[in-house]
C-alpha positions as CSV (number, residue, x, y, z in Angstrom):
1,X,-92.3,-7.9,-6.8
2,X,-89.2,-7.3,-8.7
3,X,-87.7,-4.3,-7.1
4,X,-87.6,-1.6,-10.3
5,X,-84.4,-0.9,-12.1
6,X,-82.1,1.8,-10.9
7,X,-81.8,4.5,-14.0
8,X,-78.5,5.1,-15.6
9,X,-77.5,8.8,-14.6
10,X,-77.3,10.9,-18.4
11,X,-73.8,11.7,-19.5
12,X,-74.2,15.5,-18.7
13,X,-74.8,14.6,-15.1
14,X,-71.4,13.0,-14.3
15,X,-69.2,15.3,-12.8
16,X,-65.7,15.4,-14.0
17,X,-63.1,15.4,-11.7
18,X,-61.7,18.5,-11.4
19,X,-57.3,18.0,-12.1
20,X,-55.7,18.1,-9.5
21,X,-52.9,20.0,-8.6
22,X,-49.2,18.1,-9.0
23,X,-47.8,18.1,-5.2
24,X,-45.2,15.5,-5.7
25,X,-43.0,16.8,-8.8
26,X,-40.4,15.2,-10.3
27,X,-37.1,16.5,-9.2
28,X,-35.3,17.8,-11.7
29,X,-32.0,16.8,-12.7
30,X,-30.0,19.7,-11.2
31,X,-32.1,20.0,-8.2
32,X,-31.0,16.0,-7.2
33,X,-27.1,16.8,-8.3
34,X,-27.7,19.6,-5.7
35,X,-29.3,17.7,-3.0
36,X,-26.5,15.1,-3.3
37,X,-23.7,18.0,-3.2
38,X,-25.7,19.0,-0.1
39,X,-26.2,15.3,2.2
40,X,-22.7,14.5,0.1
41,X,-20.0,17.1,-0.2
42,X,-17.1,15.1,0.9
43,X,-17.8,13.0,-2.1
44,X,-18.2,15.9,-4.2
45,X,-15.2,17.5,-3.1
46,X,-13.1,14.5,-3.3
47,X,-15.0,13.1,-6.4
48,X,-14.2,16.6,-8.7
49,X,-10.2,17.2,-7.1
50,X,-9.8,13.0,-8.2
51,X,-11.4,13.5,-11.7
52,X,-9.3,16.5,-11.5
53,X,-5.9,14.9,-10.9
54,X,-7.3,11.7,-13.5
55,X,-7.3,14.2,-16.4
56,X,-4.3,15.7,-15.6
57,X,-2.9,12.3,-16.0
58,X,-4.8,11.1,-19.1
59,X,-4.1,14.8,-20.9
60,X,-0.3,14.7,-19.7
61,X,1.4,14.2,-23.4
62,X,-0.7,17.0,-24.5
63,X,0.0,19.4,-21.6
64,X,3.3,19.1,-21.2
65,X,5.8,21.8,-22.9
66,X,9.1,20.2,-22.4
67,X,9.9,16.5,-22.4
68,X,10.1,15.4,-18.8
69,X,13.6,12.7,-19.6
70,X,15.6,15.2,-21.5
71,X,18.5,16.4,-19.7
72,X,19.6,20.3,-20.4
73,X,22.5,21.2,-18.0
74,X,22.8,24.6,-19.9
75,X,19.4,25.1,-18.1
76,X,19.6,23.9,-14.7
77,X,17.9,24.4,-11.7
78,X,16.0,27.9,-13.2
79,X,13.2,29.5,-11.7
80,X,9.4,29.2,-12.4
81,X,8.6,31.1,-15.0
82,X,6.8,31.5,-18.3
83,X,9.0,29.4,-20.2
84,X,9.4,27.1,-16.9
85,X,6.2,26.9,-15.0
86,X,7.5,25.2,-12.3
87,X,11.3,25.5,-13.0
88,X,13.3,23.2,-13.7
89,X,15.8,20.3,-11.4
90,X,19.4,19.9,-11.1
91,X,19.7,18.3,-14.5
92,X,17.7,20.6,-16.8
93,X,14.5,19.2,-16.9
94,X,11.2,20.5,-17.0
95,X,9.4,20.0,-13.1
96,X,6.2,20.6,-14.7
97,X,6.1,17.8,-17.2
98,X,8.2,15.8,-14.7
99,X,4.7,16.5,-12.3
100,X,2.3,15.7,-14.8
101,X,3.8,12.4,-15.9
102,X,4.3,11.6,-12.2
103,X,0.5,11.4,-11.2
104,X,0.7,8.8,-13.8
105,X,2.6,6.6,-11.8
106,X,0.8,7.5,-8.7
107,X,-2.6,6.9,-9.7
108,X,-1.6,3.8,-11.3
109,X,0.0,2.4,-8.3
110,X,-2.7,3.7,-6.3
111,X,-5.4,2.4,-8.3
112,X,-4.0,-0.7,-9.4
113,X,-2.7,-1.4,-5.3
114,X,-6.8,-0.9,-4.5
115,X,-8.2,-3.4,-7.1
116,X,-5.6,-6.1,-6.5
117,X,-5.6,-6.1,-2.7
118,X,-9.4,-5.4,-2.3
119,X,-10.1,-8.8,-4.9
120,X,-7.1,-11.1,-3.2
121,X,-8.4,-9.5,0.5
122,X,-12.1,-10.1,-0.5
123,X,-11.3,-13.9,-1.3
124,X,-9.1,-14.8,2.1
125,X,-11.5,-12.6,4.1
126,X,-14.7,-14.8,3.0
127,X,-13.3,-17.9,3.2
128,X,-11.6,-17.4,6.2
129,X,-14.9,-15.9,7.4
130,X,-17.3,-18.6,6.4
131,X,-15.0,-21.8,6.8
132,X,-14.1,-22.2,10.1
133,X,-11.3,-25.3,10.1
134,X,-9.2,-22.2,7.5
135,X,-9.4,-19.7,9.5
136,X,-7.2,-20.5,11.9
137,X,-4.4,-21.1,9.9
138,X,-5.3,-18.7,7.1
139,X,-5.4,-15.5,10.0
140,X,-2.1,-16.3,11.7
141,X,-0.8,-15.4,8.3
142,X,-2.2,-12.0,8.1
143,X,-1.2,-11.5,11.9
144,X,2.2,-12.4,11.2
145,X,1.9,-9.7,7.6
146,X,0.3,-7.4,9.6
147,X,2.8,-7.0,12.2
148,X,5.4,-5.6,10.0
149,X,4.5,-2.1,8.9
150,X,3.7,-2.2,5.2
151,X,6.1,0.3,4.2
152,X,8.8,-2.3,5.4
153,X,7.1,-4.8,4.5
154,X,7.5,-2.9,0.4
155,X,11.0,-2.2,1.4
156,X,12.0,-5.6,1.8
157,X,10.1,-6.9,-0.5
158,X,11.4,-4.3,-2.9
159,X,14.7,-5.2,-2.0
160,X,14.5,-8.6,-3.9
161,X,13.2,-7.7,-7.1
162,X,14.2,-4.4,-9.9
163,X,12.8,-1.5,-9.7
164,X,9.7,-1.1,-11.6
165,X,5.8,0.3,-11.2
166,X,5.0,-3.3,-11.5
167,X,7.1,-4.3,-8.6
168,X,5.9,-1.9,-6.9
169,X,2.5,-2.2,-7.1
170,X,2.9,-6.1,-5.9
171,X,5.5,-5.0,-3.0
172,X,2.3,-2.5,-1.7
173,X,-0.5,-5.1,-2.6
174,X,1.1,-7.7,-0.6
175,X,1.3,-5.4,2.2
176,X,-2.1,-3.9,1.8
177,X,-4.0,-7.7,1.3
178,X,-4.1,-8.1,5.4
179,X,-5.8,-5.2,5.9
180,X,-8.9,-5.8,3.2
181,X,-8.5,-9.6,4.7
182,X,-9.5,-9.1,8.4
183,X,-12.4,-6.7,7.7
184,X,-13.8,-8.6,5.0
185,X,-13.5,-11.8,7.6
186,X,-15.2,-9.3,10.6
187,X,-18.1,-9.1,8.4
188,X,-18.7,-12.6,7.4
189,X,-18.3,-13.4,11.4
190,X,-21.1,-11.5,11.6
191,X,-23.1,-12.3,8.4
192,X,-23.3,-16.4,8.4
193,X,-25.1,-16.0,12.2
194,X,-27.7,-14.5,10.3
195,X,-31.7,-16.1,9.8
196,X,-31.3,-16.2,6.3
197,X,-27.8,-17.8,5.9
198,X,-29.3,-20.6,8.6
199,X,-32.5,-21.0,6.0
200,X,-29.9,-21.5,3.4
201,X,-27.5,-23.7,4.9
202,X,-31.0,-25.1,6.0
203,X,-32.3,-25.6,2.4
204,X,-29.0,-27.3,1.1
205,X,-27.8,-24.6,-0.7
206,X,-23.8,-25.4,-1.8
207,X,-21.6,-23.6,0.5
208,X,-20.0,-21.4,-2.6
209,X,-23.6,-20.3,-3.4
210,X,-24.7,-19.2,-0.4
211,X,-20.9,-17.0,-0.2
212,X,-22.2,-15.9,-3.7
213,X,-25.4,-14.9,-3.0
214,X,-25.6,-13.8,0.7
215,X,-22.4,-13.3,1.7
216,X,-20.4,-11.3,-0.8
217,X,-23.1,-8.6,-1.9
218,X,-23.0,-7.8,1.7
219,X,-19.6,-7.1,1.7
220,X,-19.3,-4.7,-1.3
221,X,-19.7,-1.6,1.0
222,X,-17.4,-1.7,3.9
223,X,-15.1,-2.7,1.2
224,X,-15.7,-0.5,-1.5
225,X,-14.6,2.4,1.5
226,X,-12.0,0.4,2.5
227,X,-10.3,0.8,-0.8
228,X,-9.7,4.5,-1.5
229,X,-8.2,4.5,1.9
230,X,-5.9,1.8,0.7
231,X,-5.6,3.9,-2.9
232,X,-4.2,6.8,-0.4
233,X,-1.8,4.5,1.3
234,X,-0.3,3.1,-1.6
235,X,0.3,6.2,-3.6
236,X,1.7,7.7,0.4
237,X,4.3,3.9,0.2
238,X,5.0,4.7,-3.6
239,X,6.6,8.0,-3.2
240,X,8.0,7.1,-0.2
241,X,9.7,4.2,-2.0
242,X,10.9,5.7,-4.6
243,X,12.1,8.8,-2.6
244,X,14.7,6.2,-0.8
245,X,15.4,4.9,-4.3
246,X,13.9,1.8,-3.4
247,X,10.8,2.4,-6.1
248,X,10.4,3.2,-9.6
249,X,13.6,3.9,-12.0
250,X,14.9,7.4,-11.7
251,X,14.1,7.7,-15.4
252,X,10.8,7.6,-14.6
253,X,8.9,10.4,-13.3
254,X,7.2,10.0,-10.3
255,X,6.5,12.9,-7.4
256,X,8.8,10.5,-5.3
257,X,11.8,10.8,-7.6
258,X,11.2,14.3,-8.3
259,X,11.3,14.9,-4.3
260,X,14.8,12.8,-3.7
261,X,16.2,14.7,-6.8
262,X,15.8,17.9,-5.4
263,X,16.5,17.4,-1.4
264,X,19.9,18.9,-1.9
265,X,19.0,22.0,-3.2
266,X,15.9,22.4,-0.8
267,X,17.2,25.2,1.3
268,X,18.4,27.5,-2.0
269,X,15.5,25.3,-4.4
270,X,12.6,24.6,-2.1
271,X,10.2,24.7,-4.9
272,X,11.9,21.4,-6.8
273,X,10.5,19.6,-3.8
274,X,7.5,22.0,-2.4
275,X,5.7,21.0,-5.6
276,X,5.6,17.3,-6.4
277,X,4.0,17.4,-2.7
278,X,1.5,19.6,-2.7
279,X,0.3,17.6,-6.0
280,X,0.8,14.5,-3.5
281,X,-1.2,15.7,-0.4
282,X,-3.8,17.1,-2.6
283,X,-4.6,13.6,-4.4
284,X,-3.9,11.8,-1.3
285,X,-6.6,14.1,0.3
286,X,-8.9,14.0,-2.3
287,X,-9.2,10.1,-2.2
288,X,-9.8,10.6,1.3
289,X,-12.5,12.4,1.4
290,X,-13.9,10.6,-1.3
291,X,-13.4,7.5,1.2
292,X,-15.3,9.6,4.4
293,X,-18.0,10.8,1.7
294,X,-18.8,6.8,1.0
295,X,-18.2,5.8,4.3
296,X,-21.4,8.1,5.3
297,X,-23.0,7.2,2.4
298,X,-23.3,3.4,1.8
299,X,-23.5,3.0,5.7
300,X,-27.5,3.8,7.3
301,X,-26.4,4.3,10.7
302,X,-23.8,7.5,9.8
303,X,-26.1,8.6,7.2
304,X,-26.7,12.5,7.5
305,X,-30.2,14.1,7.2
306,X,-30.4,16.9,5.2
């Protein structure tokens, strides 16, 4: 006999599932921002200070009060006042306006050196770390450059050229490339022994494609952190070069030039040296804080739990 068919339940007998509370509410944008700041305060503080310095440099043509290159002996070495916020130097130039435009030189040099040194060091490090026969030659050259302190190498290179922002960037970049190349090489040496690289080689993948697809993405995190430290180091080296007269020309406002011009009056007019030194210190501190925060955020071994 056929089994009796089951009667379909009437519509009114169907129970309607109650609305469940949203136990995973979407985070509000303000909450996400605050949570990021709590997890990575160094990135927040350093990034805010760097952004402030960038705005100051970009808006320098609108914020300056007196032409920073105008000489006026009748107003030389004036104390800070409402007319001259940071005072004037021994040639009557407004220090406030010169500090604003000096931020442009320092930031351009810092960011340009960080970018160029990172790109050149990335290529050299990947080639040296993945191609065994080239490693011995390339690393001996890098070791030779690293044996010379970056500031001395930059001074030697600047002695062969005329002072300009472009030559300063080139000299500091050459001095900083070995640090990046050695860092990237160390990362590549550990990556090329990974199983997925061996599998790519066994599958017949060409070496350039392995570098681009499997090696390059894994070097970006440490390279980004290293770039921030190079940026800070480049700004310090640029200020030193300008201070000793081997950097940008004296006609170009830079923090190093301002301090060099005020050192003769240090005992009687310390603000001429002190003010640009404070701006340089704050900028370098901000970039280093940003680098420390990025290191903690990008390295899972150093990530901090909230």
